[in-house]
N, C-alpha and C positions, 0 to 999 in steps of 0.2 A: 556176172557175165564177163568172160575173158575174150576180148576182141583181139585177134591176131593181126599182124601186119606182114606183108610179104617180106619186108626188111628184117623181120625177126627169125627168118627161116634160113638154115644152113643150105647153101646151094652146092651140093656135091654130085648130083646125078644129072648133069646138063648135056648128056649125049643124045643123039637122035635115034639110038637103037631101041628096039622093042616098043615102038610107038603104037598105041591102040587108038585109032580114030573113031570117035563116037559120032555117028550121023544123027541128024535131026530126028527127034522122037524115040531115040534108042537109049539103052543103058549099057555102059561098058564097065567091066569089073576087072581088077587085077589083084592077085594075092601073092605075087612074087616080089623080089627085091630089085627088079630091073625094069619092069614094064612102066611105060609112061602113057598117061591118058591125055587125049587132046580132042577138042572140038573147036569148030570155027563157024563163021557165018552167023553169028548171033546178032540178029537184027531185032525182031519182035520176040524172039525166043529168050530163054534164060537157061543157065546151067547150074546144076547143084552137084557138089562133090562132098563125099563124106570119107574121112580117113580115120582109121581106128587101129588099136593094138600097137602102139608105139613101143619099140624095144630099145630106144636110145639112139638108133641110127636110121631106121626106116619103119614104116608102118607094116609090120609083119603079120602073117596069118590074118591079115585084115582084108576087108573088101574095100578096095579103093574104087569108089563108084562115081561115075559122072553121068548125070541125066541131062540130055539136051531136050528141054521141054518146049514143044511147039507152041509158039505164040505166047509163052508164059502161062498158058492155061494148064494148070496142074492136073486137072481131072480128065482132060481129053487130049493132053499133049504128049503122052508117051505111047509109042507103038509097042506091041508085043505080038509075035507070030502066034503064040499059043493062047493069048488072052486079049481080046479087043474090048474088054469092058472098061467103063470109065473109072472103076474103083482100083484099077491097076496101080495108079500113083499112090493111093492110100496104102496099099499093101507094101509097096516099096518104101514109103516113108516110115511105116511101122517097123519094117526090117532094119532100115538104116538107124532108126532111133535105138533099137535093141543093141546094135553094134557099138553104141556110144556109152554103154553102161560103165565102162572103165575109163571114160574120157575119149577125146579125139579132137578132130578138127572138121568144121563144116564151112564150105565155101559156096557162096551164092553170087552168081554174076548175071546181071541183067544185060540184055542186048542193047546195041547202040541206038535203036529207034524207040526204046522205052526206058530212057536213062534218067528221067526226072525222079525225084524222091517219091512223088505221088504214084508213078507207074510201078516203081520198085515195091512200095508199100502195098499196092493192090495185088501184086503177084504173091508177096510173102503172106499177106493176111487173107488169102482165099479161104472160104468156108466150105467144108464138105457137107454131105447130106445130113450128117448128125449135128451140124452146127459147130463143129470143131475147126480149128485152124492148124492142121497138121504140119505145114511148112514152118509156120511161126513157132510152133512147139519144138520142132526139131532144132531150129536155129537158137532157141533159148534153153536147150538141154543143159542142166547144171554140169559143171566140170568140163565144158566143151569150149574150145577156142573157135571163134567165127571170123570170117572175112566177108565183107560185102564189096562188090565192085560192079562197074559197068565196062564191058569189053566186047570186042568183035570176036575174040577167041580166047581160049584158056588152055594151058598145058599144066599138068600136075605130075610131079615126080614122086617116087616112092618115099623120099625123105620129107615130104610135105612142102617142098618148094613149089611155088606157083609162078608161072610166067603168063602175064596178060598181054594179049594183043589189044592195046588200048588206042590204036589208031583211030582218031576221030571220036574217042570216048572219054569219059571222066576218069577211068582207071579205078584204083582202089579208093574206097570212101574213107573219110576220117572217122575217128572214134565218135565224135558228136553226131555226124550224119548217120552212122550205124544206129546209135541209140534212138534218134528221132524216128527212123524208119521202123525199127523193131518195136518201138512203143506206139506206133501208128499215130505219131504226132506231127504229121505233115499236112 
């Protein structure tokens, strides 16, 4: 398991142009080299971002995806205009996992009102109807860097740089905290 830190990322796309704001319960994707994904107002919600297809400068022909999951409830927390079924999250997680075949980066941020290790672990280890833990499986995909954080908002740049609005929040979690949460030892 390779746990990434914000400080390990080259910050070269820090302009405010081409910002895609992801509202609560929605999914935002970008496949170009300039769009920036952003979500805010993470209180009881959580955000999940998957970056893939790194070319040495940015995540190209990738889907840079940010899910703003309502209340941290993975199976009922994503809206879709075309599909209001609870399995929508499972389908997205399956798609995102397939994008990580050649490696990538996964970022999970819990909201400021569910910032304890226990609350983060409960979100990450949610079980689907088949008894699987798709979010935990995504976060532990071999060859993938991960970052766990608690923040009010998150901004993700094409080069993988992450800026957290950690006002009143824990911010990025340490390596040991990440391991404890991912292994459900809280």
